[in-house]
LUMTORZA-274068 format. One record per residue (C-alpha): residue number from 1; x, y, z. Coordinates in nm, 4 decimals. Layout:
NODE seq        x        y        z
NODE NUM        X        Y        Z
...
This chain:
NODE seq        x        y        z
NODE   1   0.0000   0.0000   0.0000
NODE   2   0.1284   0.3485  -0.0868
NODE   3   0.1318   0.6587   0.1276
NODE   4  -0.1986   0.7478   0.2882
NODE   5  -0.2872   1.1160   0.2585
NODE   6  -0.5653   1.3229   0.4081
NODE   7  -0.7001   1.5996   0.1831
NODE   8  -0.8840   1.8759   0.3694
NODE   9  -1.1019   2.1246   0.1778
NODE  10  -1.1860   2.4372   0.3794
NODE  11  -1.4975   2.6560   0.3978
NODE  12  -1.7059   2.7383   0.0894
NODE  13  -1.5099   2.5103  -0.1433
NODE  14  -1.8249   2.2975  -0.1688
NODE  15  -1.9607   2.5785  -0.3898
NODE  16  -1.6549   2.5853  -0.6128
NODE  17  -1.7484   2.6765  -0.9703
NODE  18  -2.1244   2.6824  -0.9075
NODE  19  -2.1713   3.0600  -0.9189
NODE  20  -1.9793   3.0776  -1.2465
NODE  21  -2.1688   2.7787  -1.3852
NODE  22  -1.8409   2.6134  -1.4802
NODE  23  -1.8412   2.2676  -1.6275
NODE  24  -1.5546   2.0571  -1.5009
NODE  25  -1.4560   2.3184  -1.2421
NODE  26  -1.6532   2.2122  -0.9371
NODE  27  -1.5423   2.0427  -0.6169
NODE  28  -1.6718   1.7051  -0.7329
NODE  29  -1.4604   1.7373  -1.0487
NODE  30  -1.1568   1.8268  -0.8398
NODE  31  -1.2068   1.5236  -0.6158
NODE  32  -1.2401   1.2940  -0.9168
NODE  33  -0.9191   1.4361  -1.0643
NODE  34  -0.7394   1.3968  -0.7308
NODE  35  -0.8414   1.0344  -0.6879
NODE  36  -0.7463   0.9520  -1.0470
NODE  37  -0.4014   1.1081  -1.0083
NODE  38  -0.3534   0.9426  -0.6683
NODE  39  -0.4262   0.6048  -0.8246
NODE  40  -0.1615   0.6696  -1.0898
NODE  41   0.0904   0.7689  -0.8229
NODE  42   0.0115   0.4799  -0.5910
NODE  43  -0.1329   0.7024  -0.3164
NODE  44  -0.4351   0.6379  -0.0963
NODE  45  -0.6585   0.9393  -0.0292
NODE  46  -0.9212   1.0339   0.2261
NODE  47  -1.0939   1.3567   0.1225
NODE  48  -1.2980   1.5724   0.3610
NODE  49  -1.4630   1.9103   0.3029
NODE  50  -1.6199   2.1169   0.5794
NODE  51  -1.7296   2.4721   0.6407
NODE  52  -1.6489   2.4290   1.0092
NODE  53  -1.3005   2.4649   1.1548
NODE  54  -1.3758   2.2130   1.4309
NODE  55  -1.4699   1.9387   1.1844
NODE  56  -1.1376   1.9743   1.0035
NODE  57  -0.9497   1.9614   1.3336
NODE  58  -1.1498   1.6616   1.4600
NODE  59  -1.0756   1.4804   1.1334
NODE  60  -0.7035   1.5428   1.1771
NODE  61  -0.7201   1.4029   1.5304
NODE  62  -0.9204   1.0967   1.4275
NODE  63  -0.6984   1.0076   1.1311
NODE  64  -0.3587   1.0962   1.2805
NODE  65  -0.2385   0.7408   1.3473
NODE  66  -0.3029   0.6313   0.9881
NODE  67  -0.1558   0.9248   0.7969
NODE  68   0.1649   0.9739   0.6028
NODE  69   0.0806   1.3303   0.5077
NODE  70  -0.1826   1.6032   0.4777
NODE  71  -0.2872   1.8251   0.1873
NODE  72  -0.4787   2.1161   0.3387
NODE  73  -0.6648   2.3917   0.1573
NODE  74  -0.7632   2.6285   0.4401
NODE  75  -0.9525   2.8696   0.2135
NODE  76  -1.0878   3.1364   0.4521
NODE  77  -0.9211   2.9676   0.7504
NODE  78  -0.5720   3.0761   0.6427
NODE  79  -0.5486   3.2737   0.9680
NODE  80  -0.6570   2.9850   1.1923
NODE  81  -0.4240   2.9234   1.4848
NODE  82  -0.6260   2.6193   1.6042
NODE  83  -0.5880   2.4536   1.2628
NODE  84  -0.2167   2.5342   1.2582
NODE  85  -0.1721   2.3873   1.6078
NODE  86  -0.3667   2.0742   1.5107
NODE  87  -0.1356   2.0166   1.2135
NODE  88   0.1674   2.0570   1.4379
NODE  89   0.0207   1.8221   1.7005
NODE  90  -0.0499   1.5498   1.4447
NODE  91   0.3167   1.5658   1.3447
NODE  92   0.3053   1.4454   0.9823
NODE  93   0.4242   1.6461   0.6783
NODE  94   0.1622   1.8850   0.5453
NODE  95   0.1402   2.0809   0.2199
NODE  96  -0.0826   2.3890   0.2076
NODE  97  -0.2616   2.4602  -0.1214
NODE  98  -0.4695   2.7450  -0.2622
NODE  99  -0.6513   2.7631  -0.5949
NODE 100  -0.5612   3.1318  -0.6294
NODE 101  -0.2747   3.3398  -0.4947
NODE 102  -0.2973   3.4731  -0.1382
NODE 103  -0.1667   3.8126  -0.2385
NODE 104  -0.1073   4.0360   0.0633
NODE 105  -0.2719   3.7938   0.3068
NODE 106  -0.0415   3.6032   0.5403
NODE 107  -0.1169   3.2410   0.6189
NODE 108  -0.0867   3.1289   0.9791
NODE 109  -0.1462   2.7685   0.8715
NODE 110   0.1732   2.7857   0.6622
NODE 111   0.3745   2.7827   0.9846
NODE 112   0.2812   2.4158   1.0307
NODE 113   0.3335   2.3172   0.6663
NODE 114   0.6402   2.2179   0.4682
NODE 115   0.5402   2.4326   0.1699
NODE 116   0.2594   2.6364   0.0196
NODE 117   0.1482   2.5833  -0.3414
NODE 118  -0.0769   2.8610  -0.4658
NODE 119  -0.2265   3.0192  -0.7737
NODE 120  -0.2514   2.7123  -0.9994
NODE 121  -0.6178   2.6185  -0.9741
NODE 122  -0.6749   2.2441  -0.9501
NODE 123  -0.3047   2.1908  -1.0252
NODE 124  -0.2137   2.3275  -0.6824
NODE 125  -0.3655   2.0083  -0.5426
NODE 126  -0.2278   1.7842  -0.8179
NODE 127   0.1246   1.9131  -0.7608
NODE 128   0.0907   1.8482  -0.3871
NODE 129   0.0126   1.4819  -0.4607
NODE 130   0.3077   1.4601  -0.6990
NODE 131   0.5418   1.6028  -0.4354
NODE 132   0.4286   1.3478  -0.1773
NODE 133   0.4742   1.0681  -0.4305
NODE 134   0.8264   1.1845  -0.5207
NODE 135   0.9275   1.2578  -0.1618
NODE 136   1.0388   1.6108  -0.2615
NODE 137   0.7913   1.8088  -0.0536
NODE 138   0.9595   2.1482  -0.0775
NODE 139   1.0279   2.1438  -0.4513
NODE 140   1.3789   2.2750  -0.3882
NODE 141   1.6752   2.1840  -0.6093
NODE 142   1.9065   1.9108  -0.4871
NODE 143   2.2273   1.9998  -0.3038
NODE 144   2.4827   2.1054  -0.5633
NODE 145   2.7739   1.9985  -0.3442
NODE 146   2.8996   2.3566  -0.3103
NODE 147   2.8154   2.3912   0.0576
NODE 148   3.0909   2.5251   0.2779
NODE 149   3.2602   2.2860   0.5159
NODE 150   3.1527   2.2952   0.8782
NODE 151   3.4547   2.4980   0.9936
NODE 152   3.4532   2.7347   0.6946
NODE 153   3.3856   3.1042   0.7370
NODE 154   3.1097   3.2616   0.5274
NODE 155   3.1577   3.6114   0.3958
NODE 156   2.8958   3.8739   0.3249
NODE 157   2.9254   4.2361   0.2063
NODE 158   2.9793   4.3580   0.5634
NODE 159   3.2865   4.1386   0.6138
NODE 160   3.3663   3.7869   0.7335
NODE 161   3.1303   3.6375   0.9850
NODE 162   3.2185   3.3547   1.2180
NODE 163   2.9716   3.0698   1.1907
NODE 164   3.0864   2.8708   1.4951
NODE 165   3.1389   2.5594   1.2918
NODE 166   2.8248   2.5778   1.0767
NODE 167   2.7271   2.7671   0.7678
NODE 168   2.4406   3.0074   0.8188
NODE 169   2.1268   2.9058   0.6335
NODE 170   1.9234   3.1535   0.4383
NODE 171   1.5883   3.1983   0.6165
NODE 172   1.3129   3.0196   0.4231
NODE 173   1.0357   3.2071   0.2539
NODE 174   0.7072   3.2327   0.4441
NODE 175   0.5348   3.0173   0.1858
NODE 176   0.7788   2.7363   0.2606
NODE 177   0.7736   2.7662   0.6380
NODE 178   0.8837   2.4517   0.8203
NODE 179   0.7034   2.3376   1.1309
NODE 180   0.9329   2.3542   1.4342
NODE 181   0.7732   2.0384   1.5689
NODE 182   0.8957   1.8357   1.2733
NODE 183   1.2096   2.0151   1.1541
NODE 184   1.1919   1.8360   0.8196
NODE 185   1.5207   1.8306   0.6312
NODE 186   1.5695   2.1095   0.3831
NODE 187   1.8628   2.2309   0.1801
NODE 188   2.0116   2.5377   0.3515
NODE 189   2.0490   2.8352   0.1293
NODE 190   1.8636   2.6670  -0.1575
NODE 191   1.6275   2.8631  -0.3764
NODE 192   1.2665   2.8306  -0.2719
NODE 193   0.9911   2.7426  -0.5105
NODE 194   0.6229   2.7777  -0.4245
NODE 195   0.4662   2.6868  -0.7561
NODE 196   0.6995   2.4061  -0.8519
NODE 197   0.6853   2.4615  -1.2275
NODE 198   0.8395   2.7129  -1.4617
NODE 199   0.5918   2.9456  -1.6306
NODE 200   0.6494   2.9815  -1.9997
NODE 201   0.7620   3.3297  -2.1036
NODE 202   0.5143   3.4918  -2.3415
NODE 203   0.6308   3.5205  -2.6989
NODE 204   0.6969   3.8550  -2.8621
NODE 205   0.3764   4.0337  -2.9696
NODE 206   0.2856   4.0028  -3.3355
NODE 207   0.3455   4.3435  -3.4979
NODE 208   0.0403   4.5038  -3.6605
NODE 209   0.0176   4.4765  -4.0375
NODE 210  -0.1098   4.7453  -4.2718
NODE 211  -0.4219   4.6370  -4.4576
NODE 212  -0.4443   4.9238  -4.7133
NODE 213  -0.7921   5.0188  -4.6014
NODE 214  -0.9295   4.6660  -4.5931
NODE 215  -0.9713   4.4327  -4.2975
NODE 216  -0.7731   4.1172  -4.3502
NODE 217  -0.9893   3.8098  -4.3050
NODE 218  -0.8705   3.5973  -4.0175
NODE 219  -0.6594   3.8738  -3.8612
NODE 220  -0.8605   3.8380  -3.5414
NODE 221  -0.7366   3.4778  -3.5141
NODE 222  -0.3731   3.5792  -3.4670
NODE 223  -0.3773   3.7921  -3.1497
NODE 224  -0.0733   3.9126  -2.9589
NODE 225   0.0686   3.6242  -2.7587
NODE 226   0.0680   3.8212  -2.4327
NODE 227  -0.3050   3.8972  -2.4425
NODE 228  -0.5560   3.6295  -2.3452
NODE 229  -0.8489   3.6301  -2.5840
NODE 230  -1.0995   3.3852  -2.7286
NODE 231  -0.9136   3.3977  -3.0582
NODE 232  -0.5851   3.3018  -2.8913
NODE 233  -0.7371   3.0001  -2.7156
NODE 234  -0.9091   2.8914  -3.0393
NODE 235  -0.5757   2.9197  -3.2190
NODE 236  -0.4021   2.6970  -2.9615
NODE 237  -0.6796   2.4366  -2.9788
NODE 238  -0.6584   2.4443  -3.3590
NODE 239  -0.2825   2.3849  -3.3349
NODE 240  -0.3502   2.0857  -3.1105
NODE 241  -0.6104   1.9394  -3.3487
NODE 242  -0.3764   1.9929  -3.6463
NODE 243  -0.0909   1.8137  -3.4707
NODE 244   0.1246   2.1241  -3.4381
NODE 245   0.0989   2.0976  -3.0581
NODE 246   0.0882   1.7870  -2.8382
NODE 247  -0.1778   1.7429  -2.5662
NODE 248   0.0837   1.7976  -2.2945
NODE 249   0.2104   2.1145  -2.4640
NODE 250  -0.1430   2.2512  -2.4814
NODE 251  -0.1983   2.1685  -2.1124
NODE 252   0.1293   2.3381  -2.0144
NODE 253   0.0449   2.6478  -2.2178
NODE 254  -0.3034   2.6672  -2.0628
NODE 255  -0.1610   2.6336  -1.7160
NODE 256   0.0934   2.9112  -1.7768
NODE 257  -0.1730   3.1475  -1.9167
NODE 258  -0.4105   3.0699  -1.6264
NODE 259  -0.1329   3.1579  -1.3808
NODE 260  -0.0584   3.4834  -1.5659
NODE 261  -0.4247   3.5863  -1.5493
NODE 262  -0.4355   3.5159  -1.1750
NODE 263  -0.1341   3.7450  -1.1400
NODE 264  -0.3210   4.0273  -1.3153
NODE 265  -0.2498   3.9734  -1.6863
NODE 266  -0.5035   4.1240  -1.9258
NODE 267  -0.7892   3.9172  -2.0686
NODE 268  -1.0539   3.9899  -2.3290
NODE 269  -1.3160   4.2187  -2.1773
NODE 270  -1.6411   4.0469  -2.0850
NODE 271  -1.5047   3.6943  -2.1350
NODE 272  -1.2616   3.6542  -1.8447
NODE 273  -1.4664   3.3864  -1.6611
NODE 274  -1.5227   3.1884  -1.9812
NODE 275  -1.1531   3.2013  -2.0671
NODE 276  -1.0467   3.0953  -1.7161
NODE 277  -1.2903   2.8043  -1.7335
NODE 278  -1.1509   2.6916  -2.0703
NODE 279  -0.7902   2.7240  -1.9517
NODE 280  -0.8612   2.5171  -1.6420
NODE 281  -1.0242   2.2417  -1.8483
NODE 282  -0.7321   2.2431  -2.0921
NODE 283  -0.4848   2.2339  -1.8024
NODE 284  -0.6399   1.9090  -1.6750
NODE 285  -0.6982   1.7614  -2.0203
NODE 286  -0.4001   1.5241  -1.9936
NODE 287  -0.5455   1.3455  -1.6900
NODE 288  -0.7411   1.0314  -1.7838
NODE 289  -1.0522   1.1330  -1.5922
NODE 290  -1.0727   1.4788  -1.7537
NODE 291  -0.9206   1.4057  -2.0949
NODE 292  -1.0794   1.6060  -2.3775
NODE 293  -1.1615   1.4298  -2.7042
NODE 294  -1.1204   1.6000  -3.0413
NODE 295  -1.4962   1.6551  -3.0623
NODE 296  -1.4974   1.8175  -2.7184
NODE 297  -1.2137   2.0454  -2.8263
NODE 298  -1.4137   2.1435  -3.1335
NODE 299  -1.7157   2.2144  -2.9105
NODE 300  -1.4954   2.4378  -2.6963
NODE 301  -1.3813   2.6291  -3.0041
NODE 302  -1.7468   2.6766  -3.1064
NODE 303  -1.8316   2.8056  -2.7602
NODE 304  -1.5447   3.0546  -2.7807
NODE 305  -1.6804   3.1903  -3.1099
NODE 306  -2.0134   3.2852  -2.9546
């Protein structure tokens, strides 16, 4: 039997996607995707959602002796000291996840977690499962072997500093806070990584072409690569259907664009929710349970034309 993980969904996530009327973007869809990916990774999941802090804490207490790890999405409970203390008391590795970025909000729960993965939609959860399966919970690069010896002095701009036999570690980022009760091993001084994947850099914008007084047919289908529009998504789907892009390449592109939009990138006016919904479905389209057929991709293109 593989690792046994507890997935905790916080308040209001039971209504995920319902207000927007999203297909494939609701909590039930997320749970199906999680269980499918867990099966592929050889993980065993127990998934619990509650709008009550006490229920989440009681679940942690009840399951503590059978757990290898916790994936917790606090949602509005990001400032919960009782939930943070419960995670510390249980004493197993925990990864904190958020569908969107926290922004200026500070998570108290992060103090009891190995790392925080935020701003990737459903993939925040999927990446948490993949980290547990790989054993690399922080997502940090491996030790390069360039660490100073124990008796070596470390210099900074203000002059040499005695380290009393140990090299000083760079304080970890808040989003990768390590619980003092577990003191899980981490690479000192290593670069932190909260999202775990590199976001593709947008291509150079396509320069405008003179049309000599006439509108060029199809010009709306080649938008600037840094602007999310219906035409751009249609173009990418068309590339996938024509074989110019693989399913995994389309999923990676969709994930990168979804992340950019969450960070404030521009999107076609009046169609932001529709575009986010399409990007999220495309992002998960490589998973068996949410794989999109060619006919479904064509239907999506038709919807984007409306």
